[in-house]
C-alpha positions as CSV (number, residue, x, y, z in Angstrom):
1,M,69.5,44.5,-23.4
2,N,67.2,47.5,-23.0
3,S,64.5,45.7,-25.1
4,R,64.8,42.6,-22.9
5,R,64.5,44.8,-19.7
6,G,61.5,46.6,-21.1
7,F,59.8,43.2,-21.8
8,L,60.5,42.0,-18.2
9,I,59.0,45.3,-16.8
10,L,55.8,44.9,-19.0
11,V,55.4,41.2,-17.9
12,T,55.7,42.3,-14.2
13,V,53.2,45.1,-14.6
14,V,50.6,42.7,-16.2
15,L,51.0,40.0,-13.6
16,T,50.6,42.7,-10.8
17,V,47.4,43.9,-12.4
18,M,46.0,40.4,-12.8
19,L,46.9,39.5,-9.2
20,A,45.2,42.6,-7.9
21,F,42.1,41.9,-9.9
22,L,42.0,38.3,-8.6
23,A,42.3,39.6,-5.1
24,L,39.2,41.7,-5.3
25,P,36.2,40.2,-3.5
26,T,33.6,38.7,-5.7
27,Q,30.1,40.3,-5.5
28,A,26.8,38.9,-6.5
29,Q,25.7,40.4,-9.7
30,C,22.3,40.8,-11.3
31,F,21.8,40.7,-15.0
32,P,18.6,42.2,-16.4
33,R,16.6,40.0,-18.8
34,T,17.5,41.9,-22.0
35,D,16.1,38.9,-24.0
36,W,12.7,40.2,-22.9
37,Q,10.9,43.1,-24.5
38,S,10.9,46.6,-23.1
39,Y,8.0,48.2,-21.3
40,T,7.6,51.9,-20.3
41,V,5.9,52.5,-16.9
42,V,2.9,54.7,-17.1
43,R,0.8,56.5,-14.4
44,G,-1.0,54.1,-12.0
45,D,1.4,51.4,-12.7
46,T,2.6,49.1,-9.8
47,L,5.1,46.3,-10.1
48,Q,2.3,43.9,-9.1
49,R,-0.1,45.2,-11.9
50,I,2.5,44.8,-14.5
51,A,3.4,41.3,-13.4
52,L,-0.3,40.3,-13.4
53,R,-0.6,41.7,-17.0
54,Y,2.2,39.4,-18.2
55,G,1.2,36.4,-16.2
56,I,4.3,36.2,-13.9
57,S,4.9,36.8,-10.2
58,T,6.0,40.2,-8.8
59,A,9.3,38.5,-7.6
60,E,10.0,37.3,-11.1
61,L,9.4,40.7,-12.6
62,A,11.6,42.4,-9.9
63,N,14.5,39.9,-10.2
64,A,14.3,40.2,-14.1
65,N,14.9,44.0,-13.7
66,C,17.4,43.8,-10.7
67,L,14.9,45.8,-8.6
68,T,15.6,46.0,-4.8
69,N,12.5,47.9,-3.8
70,W,9.3,46.3,-5.1
71,N,7.2,49.2,-4.1
72,L,8.9,51.9,-6.0
73,I,8.7,52.4,-9.8
74,Y,8.3,55.6,-11.6
75,R,6.6,57.0,-14.8
76,G,8.9,56.6,-17.8
77,Q,11.0,53.9,-16.3
78,Q,12.0,51.1,-18.7
79,L,11.3,47.5,-17.5
80,Y,11.9,44.2,-19.2
81,V,8.7,42.0,-19.5
82,P,8.2,38.6,-21.1
83,P,7.2,38.4,-24.7
84,G,3.4,38.8,-25.3
85,G,0.9,40.6,-23.1
86,S,-0.6,44.1,-23.8
87,V,2.1,46.7,-23.9
88,P,1.0,50.4,-24.4
89,V,2.4,51.6,-27.6
90,P,2.4,55.2,-29.2
91,T,0.0,54.3,-31.9
92,L,-3.8,53.9,-31.0
93,P,-5.0,50.3,-30.9
94,A,-7.8,49.1,-33.0
95,M,-11.0,49.8,-31.4
96,P,-13.5,47.0,-30.5
97,P,-17.2,47.8,-31.4
98,A,-19.5,49.8,-29.3
99,N,-17.2,51.0,-26.5
100,G,-16.2,47.4,-25.7
101,V,-13.0,46.3,-24.1
102,T,-11.0,43.4,-25.2
103,G,-10.8,40.1,-23.2
104,S,-10.8,36.4,-23.6
105,F,-12.8,33.3,-22.7
106,Q,-12.4,29.6,-22.3
107,Q,-15.0,26.9,-22.6
108,Y,-15.3,24.2,-19.9
109,E,-17.2,21.0,-19.4
110,N,-19.9,22.9,-17.3
111,G,-19.6,26.6,-18.1
112,L,-16.8,29.1,-19.1
113,M,-14.4,31.7,-17.8
114,I,-14.2,35.4,-19.0
115,W,-11.1,37.6,-18.6
116,R,-11.4,41.5,-19.4
117,S,-8.2,43.3,-20.1
118,D,-9.2,46.7,-18.6
119,S,-9.4,45.4,-14.9
120,S,-8.1,41.9,-15.3
121,D,-11.1,40.6,-13.5
122,I,-12.0,37.0,-14.2
123,W,-15.7,35.7,-14.2
124,V,-16.4,32.1,-13.5
125,L,-19.8,31.2,-15.2
126,D,-21.2,27.8,-14.6
127,N,-24.2,26.2,-16.5
128,S,-26.5,26.8,-13.5
129,G,-26.4,30.5,-14.3
130,R,-24.1,31.5,-11.3
131,A,-21.6,34.1,-12.0
132,T,-18.6,34.7,-9.6
133,R,-16.0,37.4,-10.0
134,Y,-12.3,37.0,-9.0
135,R,-10.3,40.2,-8.9
136,A,-6.6,40.3,-10.0
137,L,-5.5,41.4,-6.6
138,I,-6.5,38.0,-5.3
139,Y,-5.7,35.5,-8.0
140,G,-2.6,37.3,-9.1
141,L,-0.8,36.1,-5.9
142,L,-1.9,32.5,-6.3
143,P,0.9,30.1,-7.4
144,E,1.1,29.2,-11.1
145,A,2.1,25.6,-10.3
146,F,-0.6,23.4,-8.9
147,N,-1.2,19.6,-8.7
148,V,-4.5,18.4,-10.0
149,G,-3.4,15.2,-11.5
150,P,-2.9,14.3,-15.2
151,T,-4.9,16.0,-18.0
152,P,-7.6,13.7,-19.3
153,T,-7.8,12.8,-22.9
154,N,-9.6,15.6,-25.1
155,R,-9.3,18.0,-22.3
156,I,-7.1,21.1,-21.8
157,R,-5.2,22.3,-18.7
158,P,-5.9,26.0,-18.1
159,V,-3.0,28.4,-18.0
160,L,-2.1,32.0,-17.0
161,G,-4.9,33.8,-15.0
162,F,-7.5,31.0,-15.8
163,G,-5.0,28.5,-14.5
164,R,-4.4,30.4,-11.3
165,V,-8.1,30.5,-10.5
166,W,-9.0,27.0,-11.7
167,G,-5.9,25.2,-10.3
168,N,-5.9,26.7,-6.8
169,L,-9.7,27.1,-6.0
170,I,-11.4,23.7,-5.6
171,D,-14.8,25.2,-5.9
172,V,-14.1,26.5,-9.3
173,R,-12.8,23.1,-10.6
174,S,-15.8,21.3,-9.0
175,R,-18.3,23.7,-10.8
176,L,-16.6,23.9,-14.2
177,G,-14.8,20.7,-14.8
178,W,-12.0,20.6,-17.2
179,A,-11.4,23.0,-20.1
180,T,-12.6,21.6,-23.5
181,Q,-11.0,24.3,-25.8
182,A,-8.1,26.7,-25.8
183,E,-8.5,30.4,-24.7
184,M,-10.0,32.5,-27.4
185,G,-10.9,36.3,-27.8
186,A,-13.9,38.1,-26.5
187,T,-15.3,41.7,-26.4
188,I,-17.0,43.0,-23.2
189,T,-19.4,45.9,-23.6
190,P,-20.7,47.6,-20.4
191,Q,-24.4,48.3,-20.6
192,G,-24.7,50.3,-17.4
193,S,-26.0,49.3,-13.9
194,G,-23.5,46.5,-13.6
195,V,-24.6,44.7,-16.7
196,D,-21.9,43.5,-19.3
197,L,-22.6,42.2,-22.8
198,V,-19.9,39.7,-23.8
199,T,-19.5,38.7,-27.4
200,L,-17.6,35.5,-27.8
201,A,-15.2,35.0,-30.8
202,A,-15.7,32.6,-33.6
203,G,-19.4,33.1,-33.6
204,R,-19.9,31.4,-30.3
205,G,-22.7,33.8,-29.3
206,Q,-23.3,36.6,-26.9
207,L,-24.0,36.4,-23.2
208,V,-25.0,38.9,-20.4
209,I,-23.3,39.1,-16.9
210,V,-25.4,40.8,-14.2
211,S,-22.8,41.7,-11.5
212,A,-25.4,42.8,-8.8
213,L,-27.2,39.4,-9.0
214,G,-24.2,37.2,-9.5
215,S,-25.9,35.6,-12.6
216,W,-25.5,35.3,-16.3
217,N,-27.4,34.0,-19.4
218,Y,-26.9,33.7,-23.2
219,V,-28.5,36.3,-25.4
220,T,-27.7,34.6,-28.6
221,G,-26.1,31.3,-29.2
222,T,-25.9,28.4,-26.7
223,P,-23.0,26.6,-25.1
224,P,-21.4,24.0,-27.1
225,T,-22.6,20.4,-26.3
226,P,-20.0,19.1,-23.8
227,A,-17.9,16.0,-24.6
228,P,-19.2,12.8,-22.9
229,T,-18.6,12.7,-19.2
230,L,-15.2,11.2,-18.3
231,P,-15.0,8.1,-16.3
232,P,-14.5,8.8,-12.5
233,T,-11.0,7.2,-12.7
234,A,-9.9,10.1,-15.0
235,A,-10.6,12.7,-12.3
236,P,-7.6,14.0,-10.4
237,Q,-7.2,12.4,-6.9
238,P,-5.7,14.5,-4.1
239,P,-3.3,13.0,-1.6
240,A,-5.1,10.7,0.8
241,A,-4.1,12.7,3.9
242,L,-2.6,16.1,4.3
243,T,-1.4,17.9,7.4
244,G,-2.4,21.1,9.1
245,S,-3.4,22.5,12.6
246,Y,-6.5,23.5,14.5
247,Q,-7.2,25.6,17.6
248,P,-10.5,25.4,19.6
249,F,-12.2,28.6,20.7
250,E,-15.2,29.3,23.0
251,N,-17.7,29.3,20.1
252,G,-15.9,27.2,17.3
253,L,-12.6,26.4,15.8
254,M,-10.0,27.5,13.4
255,I,-8.4,25.2,10.8
256,W,-5.2,25.8,8.8
257,R,-4.2,23.8,5.7
258,S,-0.5,23.3,5.2
259,D,-0.7,22.9,1.4
260,T,-2.4,26.2,0.6
261,G,-2.1,28.1,3.8
262,A,-5.8,28.8,3.8
263,I,-7.7,29.2,7.0
264,W,-11.2,28.1,7.8
265,V,-13.1,29.8,10.7
266,L,-15.8,27.3,11.9
267,Y,-18.6,28.8,14.1
268,N,-20.6,26.6,16.4
269,G,-23.8,27.4,14.5
270,G,-22.4,25.4,11.4
271,A,-21.2,28.4,9.3
272,A,-17.7,28.0,7.7
273,V,-15.8,31.1,6.4
274,H,-12.7,30.6,4.2
275,Y,-9.7,33.0,4.3
276,P,-7.1,32.4,1.5
277,V,-3.4,33.2,2.6
278,T,-3.5,36.2,0.4
279,S,-6.3,37.8,2.6
280,Y,-4.4,37.6,5.9
281,S,-0.6,37.2,5.3
282,T,0.1,40.9,5.1
283,L,-2.0,41.8,8.1
284,P,-0.3,42.9,11.4
285,V,0.7,40.2,13.8
286,N,-1.7,40.3,16.7
287,P,-2.5,44.0,17.1
288,F,-5.3,43.2,19.5
289,I,-3.8,43.8,23.0
290,T,-5.9,43.3,26.1
291,P,-5.6,41.3,29.3
292,I,-6.0,37.5,28.5
293,P,-8.9,36.0,30.6
294,A,-7.9,33.2,33.0
295,G,-8.0,29.8,31.3
296,R,-7.8,31.4,27.8
297,V,-5.2,31.5,25.2
298,H,-4.2,34.4,22.8
299,P,-4.0,33.1,19.1
300,I,-0.8,33.5,17.3
301,L,0.6,33.2,13.7
302,G,-2.0,33.1,11.0
303,F,-4.8,32.3,13.5
304,G,-3.7,35.4,15.4
305,R,-3.7,37.6,12.3
306,I,-7.3,36.8,11.5
307,W,-8.6,36.7,15.1
308,S,-6.9,40.1,15.9
309,N,-7.6,42.1,12.8
310,F,-11.3,41.0,12.1
311,P,-13.5,42.2,15.0
312,A,-16.4,40.1,13.8
313,V,-14.3,37.0,14.0
314,R,-13.3,37.9,17.6
315,Q,-16.7,38.7,18.7
316,Q,-18.3,35.5,17.4
317,L,-15.5,33.0,18.2
318,G,-14.6,34.3,21.6
319,W,-11.1,33.5,23.0
320,A,-9.1,30.5,22.3
321,T,-9.3,27.7,24.9
322,E,-6.2,25.7,24.0
323,P,-3.0,26.1,22.1
324,E,-2.8,25.4,18.3
325,Q,-2.5,21.6,17.7
326,G,-1.8,19.2,14.8
327,M,-4.5,17.6,12.6
328,T,-4.8,15.7,9.3
329,F,-7.3,16.1,6.5
330,A,-8.4,14.4,3.3
331,L,-9.7,16.4,0.4
332,Q,-12.6,14.7,-1.6
333,P,-13.2,15.4,-5.4
334,D,-16.4,17.3,-4.6
335,G,-14.4,19.8,-2.5
336,T,-15.4,18.3,0.9
337,N,-12.7,18.4,3.6
338,I,-12.5,15.5,6.1
339,I,-10.7,16.8,9.1
340,T,-9.3,14.4,11.8
341,L,-8.3,16.5,14.9
342,G,-5.1,15.6,16.9
343,A,-5.3,12.7,19.4
344,N,-8.5,11.3,17.5
345,R,-10.6,13.8,19.4
346,A,-13.1,14.1,16.6
347,R,-13.7,14.1,12.9
348,L,-15.6,16.8,11.1
349,L,-16.6,17.7,7.5
350,I,-16.2,21.1,5.8
351,Y,-18.3,21.6,2.7
352,S,-16.5,24.3,0.7
353,Q,-19.3,24.8,-1.9
354,S,-22.0,25.5,0.7
355,S,-19.8,27.1,3.3
356,N,-20.9,25.0,6.3
357,W,-19.5,22.2,8.5
358,V,-20.6,19.4,10.8
359,Y,-19.1,16.8,13.2
360,A,-18.9,13.4,11.6
361,S,-17.9,11.8,14.9
362,G,-17.1,13.0,18.4
363,S,-16.7,16.6,19.4
364,P,-13.8,18.6,20.9
365,Q,-13.9,18.5,24.8
366,L,-13.8,22.2,25.3
367,P,-13.1,23.7,28.8
368,A,-16.2,25.0,30.5
369,P,-16.6,28.8,29.7
370,Q,-15.6,31.1,32.3
371,P,-18.7,32.8,33.9
372,T,-17.1,36.2,34.2
373,L,-15.3,36.8,31.0
374,P,-14.9,40.5,30.2
375,P,-16.8,41.7,27.0
376,T,-14.8,41.7,23.8
377,A,-13.4,45.1,23.2
378,P,-15.3,47.3,20.8
379,P,-13.9,47.6,17.2
380,V,-11.3,50.2,16.7
381,T,-12.5,53.3,14.8
382,P,-10.5,53.9,11.5
383,Q,-8.3,56.8,12.1
384,I,-5.2,58.3,10.8
385,L,-3.2,59.0,13.9
386,A,-0.1,60.6,12.2
387,F,1.0,61.3,8.7
388,N,3.8,63.7,7.9
389,A,6.5,64.4,5.3
390,N,9.9,65.9,6.1
391,P,11.2,68.2,4.8
392,N,8.3,70.1,3.6
393,T,10.3,72.0,0.9
394,V,12.9,70.0,-1.3
395,T,14.8,70.3,-4.5
396,P,14.6,67.7,-7.3
397,G,16.7,64.7,-6.4
398,Q,16.2,65.2,-2.7
399,S,14.5,62.5,-0.5
400,V,11.3,63.0,1.6
401,T,10.8,60.9,4.7
402,L,7.2,59.8,5.3
403,N,6.1,58.7,8.7
404,W,2.5,57.4,9.4
405,E,0.4,55.6,11.9
406,V,-3.1,54.3,11.1
407,Q,-5.7,52.2,13.2
408,G,-8.8,50.4,12.6
409,V,-8.0,49.2,9.1
410,Q,-6.4,46.2,7.5
411,G,-3.8,47.8,5.3
412,V,-2.3,51.0,3.9
413,L,-1.1,52.4,0.6
414,I,0.3,55.8,-0.2
415,E,-0.2,57.4,-3.7
416,V,2.3,59.9,-5.0
417,N,1.5,62.5,-7.6
418,N,3.5,65.2,-9.5
419,A,1.5,68.3,-8.6
420,A,2.8,70.2,-11.6
421,T,1.1,67.9,-14.1
422,T,-2.0,66.0,-12.8
423,P,-3.7,65.0,-9.6
424,E,-3.7,61.4,-10.8
425,P,-1.1,59.2,-8.9
426,E,2.2,58.5,-10.8
427,V,3.6,56.2,-8.0
428,I,1.9,53.9,-5.6
429,L,3.6,52.6,-2.5
430,S,1.7,49.5,-1.5
431,N,1.9,46.5,1.0
432,L,2.6,48.9,3.9
433,G,2.0,48.3,7.5
434,L,-0.3,50.2,9.7
435,S,2.7,52.2,10.9
436,G,6.1,52.8,9.4
437,V,8.7,55.0,7.8
438,T,9.7,55.2,4.1
439,T,11.6,57.6,1.8
440,F,10.7,59.0,-1.6
441,T,13.2,60.5,-3.9
442,V,11.7,63.5,-5.9
443,P,12.2,63.0,-9.6
444,A,13.8,65.8,-11.7
445,D,10.5,66.8,-13.5
446,Y,8.4,67.2,-10.3
447,R,7.5,70.7,-9.3
448,G,5.5,69.8,-6.2
449,V,4.6,66.4,-4.7
450,G,1.3,65.3,-3.2
451,F,1.3,62.3,-0.9
452,T,-2.1,60.8,-0.1
453,I,-2.4,58.0,2.5
454,Y,-5.3,55.6,2.5
455,G,-6.4,53.1,5.1
456,L,-7.8,49.9,3.4
457,N,-10.1,47.1,4.1
458,F,-10.2,43.9,2.1
459,G,-13.3,41.9,1.2
460,T,-13.4,38.2,1.1
461,D,-14.3,38.6,-2.6
462,G,-11.0,40.3,-3.3
463,S,-12.4,43.9,-3.3
464,V,-10.4,46.7,-1.7
465,Q,-12.1,49.6,-0.1
466,K,-10.5,52.9,0.8
467,V,-11.9,53.7,4.2
468,I,-10.1,56.9,5.3
469,G,-7.4,59.2,3.6
470,S,-5.2,62.3,4.2
471,T,-3.0,64.2,1.9
472,V,0.3,66.2,2.7
473,F,2.0,68.5,0.1
474,V,5.7,69.0,-0.3
475,A,7.0,72.0,-2.3
476,V,9.8,71.6,-4.8
477,N,12.2,74.5,-5.3
478,A,13.6,74.2,-8.8
479,P,14.9,76.8,-11.3
480,T,12.6,77.6,-14.2
481,T,13.3,75.4,-17.1
482,S,11.8,75.4,-20.7
483,T,11.6,73.1,-23.6
484,T,9.7,73.1,-26.9
485,V,7.5,70.3,-28.3
486,Y,5.2,69.9,-31.2
487,A,1.7,70.4,-30.1
488,A,-2.0,70.8,-31.2
489,Y,-4.6,73.3,-30.1
490,Q,-8.3,73.4,-30.6
491,P,-10.7,76.1,-29.1
492,Y,-14.1,75.3,-28.0
493,D,-17.3,77.2,-26.8
494,G,-16.3,76.7,-23.1
495,G,-12.5,76.4,-23.2
496,F,-9.7,74.7,-25.3
497,M,-7.8,71.5,-25.6
498,I,-4.0,71.0,-26.0
499,W,-2.2,67.8,-27.1
500,R,1.5,67.5,-26.6
501,S,3.5,65.1,-28.9
502,D,6.3,64.1,-26.4
503,S,3.9,62.4,-23.9
504,G,0.7,62.1,-25.9
505,D,-1.3,63.7,-22.9
506,I,-4.3,65.8,-23.6
507,F,-5.0,68.8,-21.4
508,V,-8.6,70.3,-21.1
509,F,-8.8,73.9,-20.0
510,Y,-12.3,75.1,-19.0
511,N,-13.3,78.8,-19.1
512,F,-14.3,78.6,-15.4
513,G,-10.6,78.1,-14.4
514,A,-10.3,74.2,-14.1
515,V,-7.8,72.1,-16.0
516,S,-7.6,68.3,-16.3
517,T,-5.1,65.9,-17.9
518,Y,-5.7,62.6,-19.7
519,P,-2.9,60.4,-20.7
520,V,-2.9,58.3,-23.8
521,S,-3.2,55.2,-21.7
522,Y,-6.6,56.6,-20.6
523,Y,-8.2,57.8,-23.9
524,G,-6.3,55.6,-26.4
525,S,-8.9,52.7,-26.0
526,F,-11.9,55.1,-26.6
527,P,-13.8,55.0,-29.8
528,E,-13.3,57.7,-32.5
529,N,-15.9,60.3,-31.3
530,P,-19.1,58.2,-31.0
531,V,-21.3,61.3,-30.7
532,T,-24.0,60.9,-33.5
533,L,-25.6,64.4,-33.1
534,P,-25.4,66.6,-36.2
535,T,-22.7,69.2,-36.0
536,P,-24.4,72.7,-35.5
537,P,-23.7,75.4,-38.2
538,G,-20.4,77.2,-37.6
539,K,-19.1,74.5,-35.3
540,V,-16.5,71.7,-35.8
541,R,-16.6,68.1,-34.9
542,P,-13.6,67.1,-32.9
543,I,-11.5,64.2,-34.3
544,S,-8.5,62.0,-33.4
545,G,-7.4,62.2,-29.7
546,F,-9.5,65.4,-29.0
547,G,-12.5,63.5,-30.5
548,R,-11.9,60.5,-28.3
549,V,-11.8,62.4,-25.1
550,W,-14.6,65.0,-26.0
551,G,-16.9,62.1,-27.2
552,S,-16.3,59.7,-24.3
553,Q,-18.2,61.6,-21.7
554,P,-21.3,63.8,-21.8
555,Y,-19.6,66.0,-19.1
556,F,-16.9,67.2,-21.8
557,Q,-19.6,68.0,-24.3
558,T,-21.7,69.9,-21.8
559,Q,-18.9,72.0,-20.3
560,L,-16.7,72.5,-23.4
561,G,-19.5,72.6,-26.0
562,W,-18.6,72.2,-29.7
563,A,-15.2,73.1,-31.2
564,V,-15.4,76.5,-33.0
565,A,-12.3,75.9,-35.2
566,P,-10.3,72.9,-36.5
567,E,-7.3,71.7,-34.5
568,Q,-4.0,73.7,-35.1
569,G,-0.5,72.3,-35.0
570,Y,2.2,74.5,-33.6
571,T,5.5,74.6,-31.7
572,M,4.7,75.0,-28.0
573,T,7.1,76.2,-25.3
574,I,6.7,74.5,-21.9
575,E,8.1,76.2,-18.8
576,N,8.5,74.4,-15.5
577,L,8.1,77.4,-13.1
578,S,9.8,77.6,-9.8
579,D,6.5,77.8,-7.9
580,G,5.6,74.2,-9.1
581,R,3.2,75.4,-11.8
582,T,3.7,74.8,-15.5
583,R,3.2,77.3,-18.4
584,F,2.1,76.5,-21.9
585,T,2.4,78.9,-24.8
586,L,-0.7,79.1,-27.2
587,P,-0.5,79.6,-31.0
588,N,-1.3,83.4,-30.6
589,G,1.7,83.9,-28.5
590,Y,0.0,84.2,-25.2
591,G,0.4,81.6,-22.5
592,V,-1.4,79.9,-19.6
593,S,-0.1,78.7,-16.2
594,F,-1.5,75.7,-14.4
595,G,-1.2,73.3,-11.5
596,N,-3.2,71.5,-8.8
597,G,-6.2,71.5,-11.1
598,S,-6.5,75.1,-12.0
599,W,-5.2,77.5,-14.6
600,T,-4.7,81.2,-15.1
601,P,-3.7,83.2,-18.2
């Protein structure tokens, strides 16, 4: 009897637990892509840069790692990335010859494309000698999927970065034609003054790119003879008619394409300026606030972003004279856009290759200009109106609230550095508005935090210019902690170097009191001490990591001089002091304290 009663009690308990579990509300779960390989975040990384390196979008990388804040990653964080790509590893990579950096190239019917691994820039080189650079900041945001029709026989459809540039930019496809071979390796060797020597794999020759002139030429070898020209029917044909919108202004028009989101600004003098969606989508919505003249319209949406944030566009176009209206356009194989304005008002042609436009028939019937329009407001002077961090003293794990307001620029980013280790940024908060509030949680190893805000302007070529900046410092109160690691030490005429095994960082201490830090991601790609001068009597030639740093820049050789003894391995004690500085012990038992770029015994 007791056994049966116990069994009934057990069944009752199990059913109760199951019902309680089933009654719990279901929650959306995120499962990291553990089938991908692991990647360790290093200084200077952003989620966007890592995504570009592995040929995926920022959203895909964030979703694969269950990240809710795309703007916040930290050094040492483990992320999952797709197989392939260039992942920093503890061992030093094989060095390309003569200070070169690795890259790749792909041959096309009428030229080639070059990609360099250090900056991820892509160069488009056509057979006319013209060289055009596309920065990763621009093409990395373009879609991977694009519709250019079926791939012709004996031709190759470009992929990854080459595919993003070729597939989304009509001008590039028109200049290069289709790819004729798969992507292959290349070595890019900077020659100084903006000149790069590119050595193509498989004995394809060498070529020189001159950045300042936007030109290139072969040094050795010649381009392979292209395959016979494909018949016109094999060329991809775009849709016969696509939709968009336009808005007339006092001195021109603005055109928007629904398929790509790109905007053309057409000035009455015949000039046409192209703005891809990546150049204006993150700009503030209509920050230009002033009374609207009688008979005029304030642009909105994408037209408003460009018109309001670019003073030159405002001054040359003037005010809008009508609201935004619909249109259709047909894209020709040579890149020409045939635009038909709403209600058959006019047809116009935009020549994307030469950046100009003309009316094909008719002209918009614009209202007569107002005789007494007020002058366009002058450009706003770039200025940081406010930037503060609260509180100004924290403990590890506590959050800091940042408030800012900036004017006269197109974008904002904030760099965060650990003042106890290096002035280089460890975290970059990007895609910020001209004003806003955000928080930053201080990591456990920080002993002081520097926040530097920059106002940014973006060039039409994808370049980013830091126009104005300001820094605030937050002290971190933390108990003194210590640890021991294996290290190496080498004395020089003008100071000494220390290498720590746990991070691979190299610290350069100068006798005049300065200290600088170089992570393995910085010096790991340098050659093994390229200095060819004979070693003076009684001196030692630096080798390994010390040799890479010392031999990479004449500054190190001038300020440090030659090594006076071989490098020496020892067990180093590292203390993180409560004042935010760090203390290293030396092989002789003494120690040095450093922080914010200086050191003391």
